[in-house]
Residue, then its C-alpha position, 0 to 999 in steps of 0.5 A: m459085273s455090273f454097276v448102279r450110275r448116279y449122275a452129278v454137275h453137267g460136264y460129270h458123271g460124278q463117278r469113277l470105275k475100279i478095276d481088281v484085275g487080280c479077282g476081276r471085281a469092279e466097283s462105280l465110285p463117286i467121285d464128291p463133288p467138291a473135288l470135281r470143282q476143286y480139281i477139274g478133271g485130268a491132272g488135277l483130279g488124277a492127283y486128287l484120286a492118287l492122294a485119296d487112293g495112297a498111290a505114294s506110299v506103294d510101290p509103282l510095279s506091284a500088285e497094290a499100285p493104281l494106275t487111273f485113266v482120267f477123263s475132263p469135263l470138256v471131253g465129249s463137247p465140240l470145244t477143239t483138243s478137248a478129247k484128251f485122258a490123262v494117265v495118273s500113277r506114281s512113276p515107276l522111272t522116279g518113285r514121283f508123281n506122274d501124269a501122262l496125257a495124250s490126244s485119242g477116242f480113247a478119252v471120249a470113248g472112256k467117258r462114254t462108259g460114265h466114268d469121269a476116271i477109270t483106276i486099274v488094280g491088282r495083278a492077273a494071273e495071265p496076260s489079260l485085256v480088260v473091257v469095258d463095255g457100256e454096263s459091264v467090265r470083264i477080264e479076257p485072256a490076252g496071251d496071243l497079244w503078249g509080245l505084240d507091238c503096240p499097232t499089232a495088238e491093237t489091229r488085232l483087238k479092233q478085229r476081235l471085238g468091234s470096230d466101236y472100241a477104244i482100245a489103249v495098248i501096251g508094247p513089248a517095253g511096257e510087258r518086261r517092265v521098262r521103266y520109260a514104256t508107255i501107254s498108246h492108243d491109234g498111234r497117239h501115246a501117254g509117255r512119259g514117266g512109265a505108264g506101260a511099265v505099271l499097266g504091264a505090272k498087273n499083266v494087262k495088255a490092254v484096255a478097251v472101253r466103249g460106252d453111250r452115256r454122254t454127259t450134258l451140257a448147261n448151255p449148249d447153245a453157247v458152248h456150240a457158239l464158242a466152240k466155232d469161235l475157238s475152231a476158228r481162232s485155232l487155224g489163226p497165226a498162233t497154230a501155223k506153225y505146227r501146221e505146216l510142220g509140226t513141233v519139227s521147226n524148233l530144231l533149227v531154231l533151238n540150234r540157232l541159239g546154240v541150245l539145241p542138246t548135243r551128244n548127251f548135253q556136251s554140245g548145244s550146236f549140232d553140226a548135222a542139224e539141217a540135214l536132220s530137220p530141213s525147213t519143210g516136208d516137202e525138202l525132207v522127201a525130196q533130199d531123201d529118196r528113203v522118206e515119202r511123204k504120207v498125211r498129215k493128220h488131226c487127233v480127235a476134235c482136233t482143228i489144227g493138225c499138228e502131227h505130220i506122218f511120213s514113211v521109211k524105206g531101207v532103214g532097220d525094218a522099216n518097210g515104208k511104215p507111218a514115223r512120226l515127226e516131231y521135235e522131241n523125238l528128232f532131239a532124242l534120238g538124233s542131236l542128242c546120240g550124234v545121228g544125223d541121218a533123218a531116214a534113221v531118225l526116223a525109222a527109230s522114232r516109229r520103233c519106239d512106238e511100236l514097241g512101247l518107249d518114251a522115244i526122250s527116255t529112250g534117246g536119253t538113255l542111250a547117249f547117256a550110254m554112249e558117252c559111258v562107253e566113250r569114257g571107258w566106263l562100260d563095255a559096248p563097243w557097238l554103241r557109238f555117238g553117231d552110229a544110226t545102227a547102233l541107235i535102233r539096236g540098242i532101241e530094240s535091246v532095251a526094248a526086249r531088256q538084252g543084253i546091255g538093254d537089260l541095265l539101260a531099261e532102268g533109265s539114267r539115273i539107275a544105269a549111272e548107279r550101278i555103273g559107277h565111276g562118275a556116271a552119276d554125273i552125266a547122267p541127264h535127268v533130274k528126279g530119275l525123268e530125262i531132261p528133254g529136248y532145251e539145253p540147260r544152262g542157255m535156258q536158264t528159267m527151263a533148268l529152273g522148271f525141270a529142278v522143280g518139277a513134279r514129274g521131273a524135267d519136263h517142258n510140258r509142266s512148266g513151259g519156261y522155255e516162253v519166259d527163256f525167249s522173250q525179253a522178260v529175262d537173259r536166258r544166259a544168267v537168269d535171276t530170280s525176277a525170273v520165278a513169277h514169270l515161271i510159276e504163271k507158265e507152271d499154273r497155265a499149264a496145270l489148268m490146261d491139264s487138267l480141263i484138258l486142252c492142247k497145249f498147241l492152243r495156247g496161243v489163241f487165248d488173250d486171258l487163258f484164265a478169264d476164256a477156261a472160266e467161260m469154257l467151264r460156266l458153259v458146260t458144267g453151269w457153276d459160277v466160276d471166274a477166272a480168280e477162282l481157276h487160278l487158286a484151283a491151278a496152285r492147288i493142283v501144283a501144291a497136290k503133286k508136291a504133297f504126293n511126292i512128299a508123301a512118296g519120300w521127296q526130299p529138298g535135294e531132289d529139286t537141282l540138275p546133274a553135276r555136268f550142268f555146274q561144271s562148264p558151259p556147252e562146247n559151243d557157249p562158253k557164256a551159257q554157265l550155271s553155278r550150283d549156287r544160282l540154281q538153288q537161289l533161283v529154287t529157293a525164290y521158287n519155293l518161298e514165291r509159292g507159299w511153301t518154306a525156304d526148302g519146298w516143304l508145303v505148310d499148314v496155311d497151304r492146307a487152309r488156303f487150297g482146302l486140302s485139308s478137308a472132308h473131301i480134299p485128301g493130303p497127306a499129314e506128313a505132307f504138310l508142316e504146323t508152320d514155316p521153320t526158316 
């Protein structure tokens, strides 16, 4: 199969590749230039393409469901942290919009195929591999890879195809359609929302890409000068904590503030926090002879180097294999499950990575199940808080869909519906996506961000924690003054996820929108300014909302589980959140966005954002003609 290439503006190819793995057809399709400017790339362009493809109206695990790898105008440039890609689809976990981001060379290699996005539809008749090689696309059998974990499958494919391919793979969890399965490349993961299950439902084990098509820069000398300056700033104090121990330092800070989720959000304080997260990596190695420090890693095209890799011996089947030390993994598989053994949590994190499981949803669903067992609602007496062996056994059972793992592979929301009793009240999710490592009763701007998030409970798309830890609000008694601050953080995140740049870089910008406008001017040649990018960010947020409405969203989804309204966490009686207060915040958020009080989009947004034009799709049913209030 071959395709004709057309070139658009600097920084873009102006094309996306659409591959039907059911019939083996591939075609290169133009992307309208207005869409590139209005949605930029990454998560934003992914939302545009998902709307155009009608992804909201099909079952995400059906053959018809599209899954799209999306790049950005900055990919391939010398700008630090720009080698990132988004994987966009309807989530099998939530039934709502999902954009999972990852940093790796897959972004660079994928864009060099001559496309700004690669969309996969259909279902192969047998386990298959998609190979995009320069001017051609082919579908190869992959039965010999089915059942292999992510790093093993990637290594085998490198040996088969050649080391110049970048390969995105799923693990056994994706093959078995675990609803929170990941897509992985080179130890990095497009993790949340179940993109791995969508690919597994297509009988696709991996996507391999290589190419030699580079996009041009409008002003190469200025881009290189800006890249040098940005790299220097990325090594300053704003990123120091990420270089020294990654995100792990968050665990002790959040525990000290009483907002570290513990034992399925029953408490915000964990007695074993210091053992779980020593102040330095050297301290961790010194205190536990099962742990060895290996390397500090940098993502492709990144100067920060936030990833800290250890190895673990004598826990499960770890056998000295590499394990990532990151806050969200430590929280979800540690304090949330009541496990304070750092080596065991590292081994559990490594196993999630190998099997292709999102660690946050894995830990959240297992912790939920542990409490259900404790309450007598679930018959699995071996699954107990604080039991490291049970934690690893639980992970294996989920990935294999064996025993209780078959139920838990559906995620906490569906599992709660099937368990009954009062399980729905304590299932730790919003819209089906398990809650990350921030206690919402003690961080109420974050609670609002979870409630209104397009993906569901999500810290990467709102940044509400920055507001809670500022002087702008009382985090235990947030009022509507927090809404504008949250929207600002959401819009910043939408812009960064569309450019795409790493969030760890956000602290080096004096004015993100002005600095981003300069980047885009130098890369694309557009006369873009900060005001245009503010509008683009709001447009991207609205497009995700339009997708969700088309997928069946209702206002009652923008809330938290009942647990968070019934009582404060055990450690902090002042951290109380009522259903009425959260609803007041949600209403104020919707009105500040220019939507109806209940959160519906109105036609004024179609005009403002261009969503009604021929180039910018938006389902008509997502918009009310007027605000009924």
